[in-house]
N, CA, C and O of each residue as an XYZ file, in Angstrom:
552
protein
N       1.808     12.561     -0.867
C       0.425     13.382     -1.485
C       0.900     14.456     -0.517
O       1.249     14.309      0.655
N       0.849     15.415     -1.145
C       0.993     17.279     -0.720
C      -0.260     17.893     -0.639
O      -1.027     17.067     -1.134
N      -0.861     18.808     -0.319
C      -1.754     19.838     -0.310
C      -1.001     20.977     -1.452
O       0.075     21.559     -1.309
N      -1.902     21.052     -2.529
C      -1.213     21.821     -3.272
C      -2.325     22.926     -3.352
O      -3.140     22.783     -2.441
N      -2.620     24.097     -4.267
C      -2.830     25.196     -4.211
C      -3.875     24.825     -6.093
O      -3.221     24.600     -7.111
N      -5.164     24.847     -6.106
C      -5.716     25.074     -6.969
C      -6.618     23.540     -7.166
O      -6.827     22.881     -6.148
N      -6.926     23.230     -7.986
C      -7.864     21.876     -8.703
C      -6.524     20.900     -8.826
O      -5.353     21.236     -9.001
N      -7.079     19.620     -8.681
C      -5.995     18.030     -9.536
C      -5.789     18.485    -10.654
O      -6.809     18.645    -11.323
N      -4.783     18.776    -11.151
C      -4.808     18.808    -12.458
C      -4.722     17.173    -13.197
O      -4.203     16.378    -12.414
N      -5.014     16.724    -14.156
C      -4.813     15.651    -14.498
C      -4.397     15.504    -16.282
O      -4.997     16.204    -17.097
N      -3.596     14.772    -16.604
C      -3.260     14.838    -18.246
C      -3.909     12.571    -18.359
O      -3.758     11.434    -17.912
N      -4.602     13.445    -19.310
C      -5.441     12.249    -20.227
C      -4.746     11.735    -20.946
O      -4.349     12.656    -21.660
N      -4.291     10.837    -21.277
C      -3.679     10.182    -22.652
C      -3.662      8.762    -23.080
O      -3.695      7.737    -22.400
N      -3.589      8.981    -24.709
C      -4.085      7.487    -25.324
C      -1.965      7.356    -25.933
O      -1.285      7.881    -26.815
N      -1.733      6.414    -24.876
C      -0.417      6.173    -25.494
C      -0.409      5.224    -27.084
O      -1.448      5.018    -27.712
N       0.768      4.804    -27.472
C       0.688      3.920    -28.324
C      -0.263      4.307    -29.883
O      -0.554      5.467    -30.175
N      -0.548      3.405    -30.532
C      -1.080      2.911    -31.865
C      -2.775      3.130    -31.882
O      -3.314      3.656    -32.856
N      -3.581      2.652    -30.652
C      -4.533      2.558    -30.264
C      -4.873      3.876    -31.097
O      -4.178      4.886    -31.211
N      -5.997      3.632    -31.594
C      -7.084      4.587    -32.170
C      -8.234      4.975    -31.667
O      -8.964      5.711    -32.330
N      -8.611      4.519    -30.337
C     -10.202      4.695    -30.103
C     -10.146      5.121    -28.796
O      -9.648      4.453    -27.890
N     -10.687      6.317    -28.655
C     -10.258      6.872    -27.623
C     -11.773      7.899    -26.706
O     -11.774      8.937    -26.045
N     -12.716      7.071    -27.071
C     -14.120      7.221    -26.803
C     -13.798      7.367    -24.885
O     -13.954      8.339    -24.146
N     -13.413      6.263    -24.649
C     -13.274      6.146    -23.301
C     -12.617      7.232    -22.544
O     -13.137      7.899    -21.650
N     -11.266      7.347    -23.062
C     -10.422      8.154    -22.466
C     -11.263      9.787    -22.436
O     -11.052     10.643    -21.577
N     -12.204      9.916    -23.566
C     -13.045     11.639    -23.589
C     -14.318     11.015    -22.374
O     -14.947     11.819    -21.686
N     -14.425     10.299    -22.324
C     -15.388     10.225    -21.301
C     -15.264     10.303    -19.792
O     -15.989     10.978    -19.061
N     -14.041      9.366    -19.335
C     -13.143      9.827    -18.003
C     -12.480     11.215    -18.583
O     -11.361     10.894    -18.181
N     -12.319     12.095    -19.005
C     -11.669     12.946    -19.357
C     -12.864     14.304    -18.663
O     -12.734     15.134    -17.763
N     -13.898     13.995    -19.545
C     -15.092     14.836    -19.133
C     -15.737     14.917    -17.734
O     -16.223     15.915    -17.203
N     -15.636     13.605    -17.224
C     -16.075     13.047    -15.699
C     -14.925     13.864    -14.877
O     -15.325     14.544    -13.932
N     -13.533     13.849    -15.164
C     -12.719     14.351    -14.366
C     -12.730     15.673    -13.924
O     -12.435     16.157    -12.831
N     -13.282     16.381    -15.398
C     -13.675     17.938    -15.589
C     -14.551     18.608    -14.927
O     -14.424     19.726    -14.427
N     -16.105     17.410    -14.927
C     -17.112     18.074    -14.604
C     -17.356     17.682    -12.864
O     -18.372     17.846    -12.188
N     -16.050     17.129    -12.475
C     -15.564     17.063    -11.083
C     -15.519     18.048    -10.125
O     -15.988     18.099     -8.988
N     -14.727     18.999    -10.930
C     -14.007     19.964    -10.359
C     -12.126     19.748    -11.135
O     -11.374     20.684    -10.864
N     -11.685     18.910    -11.764
C     -10.153     18.858    -12.207
C     -10.276     19.331    -13.392
O     -11.128     19.144    -14.261
N      -8.659     20.429    -13.318
C      -8.087     20.662    -14.715
C      -7.800     19.149    -15.762
O      -7.228     18.167    -15.290
N      -8.076     19.176    -16.556
C      -7.992     17.923    -17.428
C      -6.977     18.650    -18.730
O      -6.833     19.796    -19.158
N      -6.614     17.812    -18.939
C      -5.100     17.921    -20.671
C      -5.683     16.936    -20.971
O      -5.575     16.023    -20.152
N      -6.421     16.695    -22.053
C      -6.417     15.498    -22.893
C      -5.593     15.828    -24.247
O      -5.721     16.646    -25.158
N      -4.469     14.540    -23.858
C      -3.035     14.702    -25.359
C      -3.695     14.610    -26.039
O      -3.795     15.757    -26.472
N      -4.723     13.673    -26.871
C      -5.106     13.076    -27.782
C      -4.370     11.624    -28.274
O      -3.759     10.863    -27.524
N      -4.609     11.425    -29.863
C      -4.509     10.109    -30.284
C      -2.571      9.976    -30.165
O      -1.738     10.880    -30.109
N      -2.373      8.319    -30.161
C      -1.122      8.191    -30.716
C       0.005      8.948    -30.072
O       0.789      9.575    -30.784
N       0.149      8.923    -28.569
C       1.162      9.795    -28.025
C       2.209      8.975    -27.301
O       1.798      8.048    -26.603
N       3.436      9.186    -27.374
C       4.419      8.001    -27.379
C       4.847      8.262    -25.562
O       4.517      9.326    -25.039
N       5.534      7.261    -24.804
C       5.697      8.145    -23.644
C       6.498      8.911    -23.076
O       6.698      9.170    -21.889
N       7.148      9.416    -24.442
C       8.171     10.633    -23.552
C       6.963     12.155    -23.733
O       6.945     13.148    -23.006
N       6.149     11.891    -24.825
C       5.480     13.275    -25.050
C       4.532     13.186    -23.798
O       4.376     14.231    -23.168
N       3.880     12.054    -23.368
C       2.842     12.095    -22.379
C       3.764     12.587    -20.756
O       3.297     13.150    -19.766
N       4.968     12.180    -20.977
C       5.644     12.532    -19.707
C       6.228     14.043    -19.338
O       6.563     14.592    -18.288
N       6.172     14.501    -20.962
C       6.672     15.996    -20.885
C       5.303     16.693    -20.763
O       5.222     17.662    -20.009
N       4.375     16.334    -21.349
C       3.141     17.230    -21.206
C       2.811     17.154    -19.653
O       2.309     18.193    -19.224
N       3.009     16.022    -18.616
C       2.701     16.146    -17.365
C       3.323     16.608    -16.502
O       3.020     16.871    -15.338
N       4.752     16.789    -17.382
C       5.885     17.703    -16.167
C       5.347     19.486    -16.646
O       5.204     20.471    -15.921
N       5.131     19.304    -18.327
C       5.252     20.910    -18.223
C       3.791     21.796    -17.853
O       3.641     23.006    -17.679
N       2.898     20.782    -17.817
C       1.253     21.002    -17.072
C       1.235     21.098    -15.819
O       0.210     21.664    -15.438
N       2.295     20.629    -14.555
C       2.841     20.780    -13.510
C       1.164     19.376    -13.215
O       0.209     19.885    -12.627
N       1.062     18.449    -13.466
C      -0.135     17.696    -13.717
C       0.275     16.968    -12.125
O       1.385     16.839    -11.610
N      -0.729     16.672    -11.745
C      -0.697     15.936    -10.127
C      -0.942     13.948    -10.762
O      -0.448     12.938    -10.260
N      -1.975     14.084    -12.116
C      -1.588     12.669    -12.137
C      -2.028     12.405    -13.566
O      -2.930     13.144    -13.962
N      -1.436     11.235    -14.662
C      -2.081     10.939    -15.314
C      -2.359      9.980    -15.759
O      -1.478      9.138    -15.588
N      -3.372      9.565    -16.398
C      -3.979      8.994    -16.908
C      -4.489      7.923    -17.931
O      -5.484      8.242    -18.583
N      -3.903      6.630    -18.163
C      -3.791      6.450    -19.419
C      -4.716      5.449    -19.897
O      -5.252      4.905    -18.931
N      -5.072      5.039    -20.880
C      -5.898      4.810    -21.768
C      -5.394      3.621    -22.672
O      -4.535      3.993    -23.471
N      -5.723      2.246    -22.747
C      -5.081      1.440    -23.511
C      -6.292      0.176    -23.669
O      -7.068     -0.505    -22.998
N      -5.903      0.376    -24.840
C      -6.922     -1.036    -25.434
C      -6.363     -2.180    -26.548
O      -6.802     -3.253    -26.962
N      -5.201     -1.396    -26.796
C      -3.973     -1.938    -27.610
C      -3.483     -3.130    -27.471
O      -3.185     -3.889    -28.392
N      -3.360     -3.387    -26.036
C      -3.114     -4.849    -25.735
C      -1.637     -4.516    -25.642
O      -0.935     -5.523    -25.740
N      -0.693     -2.908    -25.413
C       0.612     -2.716    -25.168
C       0.917     -1.672    -23.987
O       1.663     -0.696    -23.908
N      -0.412     -2.594    -22.675
C      -0.365     -1.982    -21.532
C       0.869     -1.720    -20.531
O       1.162     -0.674    -19.953
N       1.751     -3.453    -20.481
C       3.048     -3.700    -19.984
C       3.879     -2.904    -20.596
O       4.709     -2.432    -19.818
N       3.988     -2.568    -21.670
C       5.197     -1.875    -22.076
C       4.923     -0.372    -21.715
O       5.531      0.403    -20.977
N       3.827     -0.230    -22.467
C       3.582      1.775    -22.331
C       3.877      2.071    -20.698
O       4.623      2.884    -20.154
N       2.963      1.054    -20.157
C       3.249      1.626    -18.714
C       4.196      1.919    -18.119
O       4.658      2.946    -17.622
N       4.443      0.983    -18.200
C       6.142      0.789    -17.652
C       7.296      1.990    -18.042
O       8.135      2.521    -17.314
N       6.919      2.246    -19.836
C       7.751      3.363    -19.797
C       7.842      4.738    -19.439
O       8.690      5.630    -19.414
N       6.259      4.510    -19.088
C       5.998      6.375    -18.756
C       6.492      6.273    -17.195
O       7.309      7.022    -16.659
N       5.792      5.152    -16.583
C       6.633      4.932    -15.108
C       8.278      5.319    -14.855
O       8.840      5.950    -13.960
N       8.702      4.729    -15.907
C      10.416      4.664    -16.188
C      10.885      6.046    -16.495
O      11.948      6.529    -16.103
N      10.085      6.571    -17.154
C      10.691      8.114    -17.707
C      10.257      9.246    -16.968
O      10.686     10.397    -17.059
N       9.072      8.663    -15.987
C       8.998      9.844    -14.639
C      10.460      9.462    -13.399
O      11.092     10.316    -12.777
N      10.599      8.452    -13.363
C      11.771      8.373    -12.484
C      12.661      8.838    -12.702
O      13.322      9.375    -11.813
N      13.166      8.817    -14.397
C      14.468      9.608    -14.878
C      14.467     10.518    -14.785
O      15.506     11.177    -14.739
N      12.574     11.312    -14.666
C      12.912     12.834    -14.762
C      12.575     13.490    -13.546
O      12.018     14.587    -13.548
N      12.913     12.821    -12.403
C      12.633     13.088    -10.870
C      11.027     13.845    -10.704
O      10.808     14.910    -10.127
N      10.075     13.013    -11.344
C       8.688     13.173    -11.286
C       7.961     12.051    -10.864
O       6.938     11.703    -11.455
N       8.453     11.394     -9.784
C       7.180     10.022     -9.327
C       6.601     10.368     -8.805
O       5.882      9.532     -8.257
N       6.304     11.959     -8.424
C       5.154     12.195     -7.465
C       3.614     12.605     -8.195
O       2.595     12.972     -7.609
N       3.850     12.387     -9.821
C       2.905     12.438    -10.644
C       2.246     10.612    -10.458
O       2.814      9.669    -11.008
N       1.330     10.497     -9.824
C       0.544      9.618     -9.972
C       0.157      8.959    -11.299
O      -0.178      9.702    -12.222
N       0.169      7.727    -11.470
C      -0.018      7.146    -12.797
C      -1.262      6.268    -12.525
O      -1.213      5.681    -11.445
N      -2.490      6.028    -13.356
C      -3.313      5.251    -13.040
C      -3.959      5.241    -14.707
O      -3.746      6.112    -15.552
N      -4.747      4.067    -14.870
C      -4.783      3.437    -16.136
C      -6.077      3.013    -16.235
O      -6.681      3.035    -15.162
N      -6.842      2.543    -17.413
C      -7.147      2.134    -17.917
C      -7.692      1.100    -19.481
O      -6.985      0.959    -20.478
N      -8.831      0.616    -19.329
C      -8.796     -0.418    -20.707
C      -9.234     -1.898    -20.676
O      -9.722     -2.593    -19.785
N      -8.928     -2.113    -21.823
C      -8.700     -3.492    -21.936
C      -7.571     -4.404    -21.545
O      -6.976     -5.034    -22.419
N      -7.196     -4.523    -20.088
C      -6.276     -4.715    -19.184
C      -6.028     -6.523    -18.368
O      -5.984     -6.651    -17.144
N      -5.907     -7.649    -19.279
C      -6.057     -8.452    -18.272
C      -6.285     -8.886    -17.072
O      -5.182     -8.907    -16.525
N      -7.009     -9.213    -16.408
C      -6.698     -9.573    -14.345
C      -5.417     -9.738    -14.304
O      -4.752     -9.099    -13.489
N      -4.845    -10.613    -15.162
C      -3.672    -11.735    -14.897
C      -2.398    -10.035    -14.589
O      -1.628     -9.725    -13.680
N      -2.777     -9.429    -15.800
C      -1.360     -8.416    -15.618
C      -1.617     -6.907    -14.738
O      -0.883     -5.976    -15.070
N      -2.347     -6.727    -13.950
C      -2.768     -5.660    -13.023
C      -2.022     -5.952    -11.931
O      -1.507     -5.007    -11.334
N      -1.839     -7.150    -11.508
C      -0.581     -7.372     -9.875
C       0.673     -6.396    -10.657
O       0.985     -5.220    -10.469
N       1.181     -7.353    -11.526
C       2.601     -6.685    -11.974
C       2.613     -5.472    -12.206
O       3.536     -4.785    -11.767
N       1.346     -4.789    -13.131
C       1.551     -3.183    -13.199
C       1.197     -2.064    -12.026
O       1.249     -0.835    -12.041
N       0.712     -3.277    -10.724
C       0.767     -2.214     -9.909
C       2.204     -2.547     -9.341
O       2.753     -1.722     -8.611
N       2.700     -3.500     -9.596
C       4.213     -3.915     -8.788
C       5.361     -3.018     -9.476
O       6.464     -2.752     -9.000
N       4.782     -2.584    -10.815
C       5.482     -1.854    -11.711
C       5.874     -0.107    -11.273
O       6.889      0.581    -11.383
N       4.287      0.167    -10.663
C       4.362      1.339    -10.122
C       2.974      2.153    -10.627
O       3.079      3.353    -10.371
N       1.974      1.879    -11.140
C       0.705      2.048    -11.467
C      -0.265      1.868    -10.157
O      -0.304      1.007     -9.279
N      -0.894      2.841    -10.362
C      -1.248      3.305     -8.898
C      -2.596      2.466     -8.542
O      -2.817      2.011     -7.420
N      -3.625      2.303     -9.865
C      -5.012      1.654     -9.813
C      -4.542      1.521    -11.848
O      -3.784      2.011    -12.685
N      -5.939      0.225    -11.655
C      -6.153      0.092    -13.131
C      -7.771     -0.156    -12.731
O      -8.202     -0.692    -11.709
N      -8.548      0.419    -13.891
C      -9.743      0.530    -13.891
C     -10.050     -0.348    -15.389
O      -9.457     -0.035    -16.421
N     -10.709     -1.090    -15.358
C     -11.324     -2.120    -16.493
C     -12.907     -1.907    -16.703
O     -13.806     -1.483    -15.976
N     -12.847     -2.366    -17.948
C     -14.853     -2.033    -18.792
C     -15.652     -2.234    -17.704
O     -15.358     -3.210    -17.014
N     -16.766     -1.442    -17.303
C     -17.357     -1.771    -16.343
C     -17.195     -0.356    -14.885
O     -18.105     -0.039    -14.119
N     -15.989      0.143    -14.904
C     -15.303      0.713    -13.977
C     -16.641      2.300    -13.904
O     -16.562      2.982    -14.926
N     -17.529      2.731    -13.037
C     -18.005      3.626    -13.156
C     -17.113      4.891    -12.852
O     -16.280      4.920    -11.946
N     -17.425      6.097    -13.846
C     -16.929      7.562    -13.902
C     -16.841      7.498    -12.298
O     -15.710      7.311    -11.851
N     -17.789      7.617    -11.469
C     -18.429      8.142    -10.451
C     -17.011      7.224     -9.260
O     -16.279      7.751     -8.422
N     -17.086      6.043     -9.599
C     -15.912      5.315     -9.304
C     -14.282      5.620     -9.729
O     -13.330      5.157     -9.100
N     -14.191      6.317    -10.684
C     -12.990      6.942    -11.094
C     -12.430      8.308    -10.364
O     -11.360      8.486     -9.783
N     -13.515      9.201    -10.596
C     -13.377     10.151     -9.729
C     -13.227     10.209     -8.361
O     -12.535     11.085     -7.842
N     -13.986      9.103     -7.525
C     -13.470      9.305     -6.472
C     -12.179      8.795     -5.799
O     -11.664      8.886     -4.685
N     -11.963      8.360     -6.685
C     -10.500      7.327     -6.700
C      -8.966      8.384     -6.657
O      -7.978      8.223     -5.941
N      -9.254      9.599     -7.822
C      -8.684     10.384     -8.326
C      -8.868     11.611     -7.060
O      -7.937     12.395     -6.875
N      -9.895     11.685     -6.379
C      -9.710     12.403     -4.908
C      -9.049     12.311     -3.641
O      -8.685     13.222     -2.897
N      -8.924     10.753     -3.477
C      -8.633     10.047     -2.711
C      -7.503     10.002     -2.597
O      -6.854     10.272     -1.587
N      -7.029      9.571     -3.867
C      -5.384      8.966     -4.207
C      -4.377      9.798     -4.516
O      -3.172      9.587     -4.378
N      -5.053     10.995     -5.047
C      -3.705     11.707     -5.886
C      -3.602     12.735     -5.029
O      -2.541     12.675     -4.407
N      -4.393     13.817     -4.694
C      -4.139     14.914     -3.314
C      -5.282     15.382     -3.090
O      -6.214     15.275     -3.886
N      -5.362     16.060     -1.784
C      -6.543     16.682     -1.703
C      -6.023     17.984     -2.028
O      -4.836     18.301     -1.942
N      -7.475     19.117     -2.607
C      -6.883     20.425     -3.071
C      -6.778     21.198     -1.789
O      -6.789     20.577     -0.726
N      -6.681     22.447     -1.807
C      -5.874     23.268     -1.068
C      -7.541     23.924     -0.692
O      -8.462     24.249     -1.442
N      -7.380     23.931      1.106
C      -8.800     24.345      1.918
C      -9.488     23.132      1.956
O     -10.705     23.222      2.116
N      -8.904     21.792      1.824
C     -10.015     20.836      1.630
C      -9.590     20.109      3.302
O     -10.243     19.166      3.749
């Protein structure tokens, strides 16, 4: 984690066919209200679209929201594409309906953190601030 100019930039994305984005929008707003720049990709994004957006937007992190049960496949695809694009410095975190048994394997693949239902927006904001990078001048 280096020190970069400007606020932390986070791409919030809804990969796959899941059509429910209320939680993603709540998180995007909380991050924005905390002073971060947030790029929300909208629904039904492919891992390729998400990674392309993160690179084009010079994002520091990608927050994935998945409720569809496809988290193992979609998180892994995003991580692998970041590796292929030499963009492993972009921190990937996620949340949604993710069984406890799947969290450790996702972290082993490179997902930095998983937030499950009940996580507060403040906890997520605090985690991003502590684990993504420090804004310049901090």
